[in-house]
Phi, psi and omega in degrees: 000314180296325177296322178297315181290327176297316177296321179296316180296316179297321179295316179298319181296317183289331183269006178070040181294157178301157184300319182297326179293320177296317180295317179295320178298318178295321178295314177300317180297315181296315179293326178295318178298323180277000180057041175259136180307134186288352175296343179297333179296318178297322177298317180294321180295325181274353182294337178297332181293344178270010181247089184298337180296338180293344176300329183291333184298305180295327181292312178295323179297316179296318178300320178296320178296319180294317178298318180293331181286327181275201183254026180300322181300316180296317181291324178296315179295317180298320181292311180294327177293319179294325183281323187242348187294341179286344178282151174294119184077013182298332180294339175295316179290326175301316183295309184293322180290315180297315181294320180297314181293317183292320178294322179299320183277329179267338176079008183215121182290330177297321177298321180297316179299317181292317186283320187258342187303312183293338178276319188278325186298308178294329178295319177295321177298320179293336181275359175109359178284146173290162179303317184292317180296317180296318180297316180294320181293316179296317180296317180290320182292335179298342180272354182283158170112345181293341182270358185249127176298140012262042176306127182296318177300324179295315179295319181298316178299316182299316180296315182293318180296321178292324178294325180290329175053050175244145180077189181298141178289150178212155175267154179299329178299324176299319180294318181294320176295325182296333183285342185293311181300306179301321179295318178298320178299315180297318180296317180296319179295317178297315180298321180296317178294322178298317178294323175297318178297322180294319180293331178294337179051059181302124183257024180296157178297141179301144177277129186295137171078007185284336180169184181288156177287160179304325181294333183275352183284132181292149179295137181294143179289162175290162181298320180297317180294320180293320177297319180293320180296324182260022188298330182271348179259340179302322180290345187295308177300323178295318180297313184284303185291316179294321180296321182280307183293330179277354180071018181286319183238153166285162184300316181295326177292317177299319181298316180296315180295322180298315180298314181300316183290318181297316179296317178300314183291312186284324183268327184258299187289317177269323184074020180289324185245113178297146180302329182293343179277344185300316179303321179295318179293325176297315181297315182295316182289321180287333174296316177298309184294321178300318177296319179296316182293323178295317177296319180297316179299315179295322179294324178293323176296316180292326179300323177295326175297316179300318181295313181297324180274001180057038180296313179301321179297321179292321177297316180297318180298318180292318182289321185296338177289330181259320182254093191276353181227162177297324181299314180292324177296317180296322177296314178296322179299314180297316180298315180295316181291326177298317179294317180291325180296339178287330192241358184228141179296149184298320180295315179296320180298319181295309186286335180275318192263328182300315178300332179276317191270330182299313177299326178293317179298318178298323178296333175271015177066037176256127182292141179305325179293315178296317178300319180299320178294318178297315183299309184290325177297322177295321178297322176300312183291328181300327179289348183249356188273123175296154006264353189236023176299130188300320182295332177294320178291318179297315179295323179300317179288316185294320184257004177056051180236146175297153180299324179300323178294318179296321179301309183293322182291327185272342187302314179300322181284326174297320176299320178296318180290327176294321176297318177298322179298320178297319178297316180297321184289315190257002172238082185302333183298336176299331182257331189252017184297334184269356183281000000 
């Protein structure tokens, strides 16, 4: 029997089968080797139905698709520009704040680059940034936001970590609060490097095709006009963040209210998204969430195989012989996750690696909440890390620039984010202050 499943797994791997099929094949193979009835896989697949928090994933995903479809990005940039653009270098803070909020609500940094890039790049040029500095800041800022609720990867990590039930218990609200400190550190580091770049007054030749000239950039609206334009979207962050952090609503309740409000605002009050487009957006968002949930269910089945085979314990035993301290383990963890973050999707990385690495981290006395912040921060940086960071490719296409130009433009900001990652890694209080 085990030979049959081994052959099946090898065939699926060679034929480029979907990830969930590989995970299920591995789960079947593991249970067959352990001589455990294979019906346990079906039990594991249905265990997700006992997790009511998963209701929030499709709801937040759909709300993010609706926001991305409308003109929310334009109004968000206009509002932050009106509020902060009058400061010297204020557009740097506009960029990092807008990208962080938009990525948190849409759950995808690539969407942020596409939606906000054309708005932010000419605005930064008008504020005095060189083409290269502006290009690097927009590309780097597009990776922000995964640590802020209602980011789907953040919720996914919380659900999976709670299902694994290793280490100290925590509430999802603790995890959501933990993301605020690390995100602020990353934003401050990016903003500081941007201001340094602005003071350097780089006089390099403009890069062709990167965006409109400063003269072509429209005048920023007044604060009153920007507030009025975004009047129906301003309550949304208060509703989501205040409802969750204030303990007013459960996560699933916030998700339901968010969807209702976003549809009302975008389809009714603003009229940006015609009602006839909603079925298409539902299909697109549910296709994404369905794939994520299927992979998650298969990963949970495989995680039980790992537990039964004591794989995390064996990994810890092997690592502890070489990495004798928590400090050295965290350094190796960051290096490994950065490399993996370049080549693997964030959803796949969470469901594949968390069941293996979280028990090992707990064995090194790392709190699951702190580990989650390190894990997600590394995934953010992986999308920006040369040579194959996904956001670099997206920015190259979006701004019509060679990859080499993106590498050079992003390096100072990547350095800032790496410094922030070290702070997040070695100062646990930034993540665990609410525990």
